[in-house]
C-alpha angles and dihedrals in degrees: 000000000000089000093049092048094048090047088059091048094051095046089047089058090067102029101033096196094142136049092224129195121184124192121203142163108272113266127165095221092046093050091052090050091049091063091076094061110082098176101051124071112218123202113194113200115207114235120242121235118274089249094056093045092052092045091050091047094056095039092056091044092054090044093054090048091055096037106029093174093058120113099215114152118247092210122075087194091062089051091054091046091055090052087051099050105026092108095049127095117231131173087205135015110197125197112204103214121299125105116351100198136074104045101130089120091053091048092052089057100033103025114178093011104081119116130184118206106211107212098163133054112254113233102172141028107310122196112211104169117178100011109127095193139016133201119213125200092223139004088254091059091046091054091048090049093051088050097049102027115104093210104075092175092064118113111235122199133182117238114175118215123250135207137191095272093177090063092055094043093057115121124243129198124251087244094056090049093046091050095050091048091048089050087067096037097261128132135215089258095055121103104232120208112196129209116184126184148054119329115241137117096265091063093065094225092140090055091050090048090051090048092053092044090054093055111101093206102097092201091071107094133178126220115194110198106184148090141234111243101191143016093276092048091051090056090052090049089054089055089053091049091052090054089047091052092060095043099085090243095307095118121051133180117209102189119218115351119191110243092239089062095048098087091072090052090053092049091048091057133078100211140001125229123198104184099174117173095190129060107279111209093211143347112248094147087049089056090051091049093047091049089054090051099249122152106232134216111197139163121249090259127158112293098349093099089059092059095042129066130210089237091066105022146047117217121204133191122255104236148102094305097049095113091052092043093051091048092048094051094043089055093044091053092044090055095046107062093163091056091050089052091054091046092047092055094049092044090064092048091048092049092063090067083070103041125132089255092053090047092050092049094049092046093053094044091049094053093039092050094050092047089052092052089051092053091052095049 
């Protein structure tokens, strides 16, 4: 979400099609960085002490238990933001993810202008009182929101994510690619399969590792670029590491890689596999892979098919034969270099549909169109 917001800020510096205000938790480094943006107003909200945060958390939880129909905000930060902006005039107030309930106070000040940006796939009943409009990162997420959202009168729109495609299109020298491969014990003759993302069971990384391990061609290698974000994920990462330890060096885990370093990892790989078992809301890593020119194998998961295209990707079912299907398609692409070349060329074309520029245009048009409709009502 931070990446998407900052892409809007940077694009707005040159196009200036929005009078943009961004609120954020106070941070010294962020405040210094904000000074370079002349056409965005930043409001930095000081954090409360841990004691106050904990006290507020328990107070609101008890209050909601006693008065379940109340619309109190779970977040103390959102209460502070409202105090900071209540005297401002905005055509749209957009909440980027987070809680979606308890905004009666915001509605009283900014009635009819509240937007909620849905970044995750709803999987259970989701209250969303007082939001007039919602943006969803895929049509799949939009449908799930309509199904689970308690506010059936809400206007739901699809806004596809965008990435800095130029960063992932950049060229790297053969030496840079060779050096990165050598860092993980791979050679220029190896066929590198890349997984990129967080490590947890829903991502299907274990199934991918099992697929690569089952392939008899020893030149097929798997590079897992990802990190474990909590205790359960660390247990899962340990299972992956156990598979890697028995793979004769064919499977390597990188740990966390900063996003600005990821383009070289994409360009050092031959294909990308996204074996998600859960319903992915969107396919940002797919956009990155396409921008780098990688053919992609992905599961038919959530909104990912909306981002991909059959001319640059292969979609497989999530089922009992997933490991075998992944292995078969990896080998098929390895053995068809001409097909990979065609897929690579189209992938980069496809990625431009989801560039930062396209994202900014769609964001501005969506808000402007809704404002025009309101003015004609």
